[in-house]
C-alpha positions, -999 to +999 in steps of 0.1 A: -211-499+536-246-500+521-239-530+499-230-551+529-261-541+548-283-550+519-265-583+512-269-594+548-304-583+551-315-599+518-299-632+527-320-631+560-352-622+541-346-651+517-341-676+545-372-665+564-393-666+531-380-702+527-391-709+562-427-697+555-428-717+522-417-748+542-443-744+568-470-739+541-459-771+524-459-789+558-494-778+566-507-785+531-492-820+532-502-828+568-529-852+557-506-871+533-496-905+546-460-907+558-454-870+552-420-859+566-418-824+580-393-801+562-375-775+583-353-746+571-322-740+593-301-709+591-263-710+589-241-680+594-219-671+565-188-657+580-166-636+558-129-634+564-120-599+573-092-587+549-091-551+561-084-535+594-104-504+584-135-518+567-159-545+578-170-571+553-205-583+560-216-619+559-250-633+556-272-662+562-275-695+542-306-717+543-302-755+547-331-779+544-336-806+570-363-834+568-375-846+601-377-883+608-410-898+617-419-890+653-440-920+658-478-930+659-503-905+670-484-875+659-504-861+629-534-875+611-515-902+591-486-910+613-465-882+599-442-857+616-462-825+610-475-807+641-497-776+635-486-760+667-449-762+656-458-750+621-476-719+634-448-711+659-424-713+629-445-690+609-447-664+637-409-666+642-402-663+604-427-634+602-409-615+630-375-621+617-387-611+581-401-578+595-367-571+612-349-577+579-372-553+562-365-527+588-327-533+582-332-527+545-352-495+552-325-482+575-298-491+549-317-471+522-320-442+546-283-443+553-275-443+516-299-414+510-283-394+538-248-401+523-260-389+489-275-357+506-241-350+522-222-354+490-246-331+472 
């Protein structure tokens, strides 16, 4: 039970940390000629359920996508980086990361409660 919670939550934390890193790179490289925006997309990892009495948790997998050039006038040097998009991505990743942290905290509390019951 606890292991599945942590596995799913940590995979989500990793994806959102990668999203923040990609946005930071995009912003840092925004004045680089012909810079292409990098985006991290999440893909659900479905786990085949092999038991009728116990659920097997999945997780999230990050995939990297590079945007094609969006045309002239979009960015300082004809690149595909838009600060509004990057800051929206940062806010979304921050909120998702905070939710993942809360899941880890709840999982730890559940594990502690289980240990207290067994003691």
